[in-house]
C-alpha angles and dihedrals in degrees: 000000000000121000126245115266117249140181095282089061090058091053093059111107090356094158095050090048094047092051090049092052093044090052091046092050092048091049090049092049092050092048091049091049091051092048095046102036105020096237134077105224137002112193092205091064094058092089094048110095115236100019123126091249092053091051093047091053092047092051091047089053090048089053091051090051091051093049093045093048090049092051092048090054089050095236125151106247106194 
């Protein structure tokens, strides 16, 4: 019988998983922006809180933080 999953199972490959989810969210935001507005990215909307562009930039920064933290800890990312 297999054992029941616990918290340590969620921590396995956390950095790979987090980068996957960040990329998926960014892709979803860009698709939603294209469907709703008809364009992918407007640089002027980056400074407006709550817009798709603002969220894309925030998730990109989060991805950079994850990659940087991973490199500082000397872990192999991919």
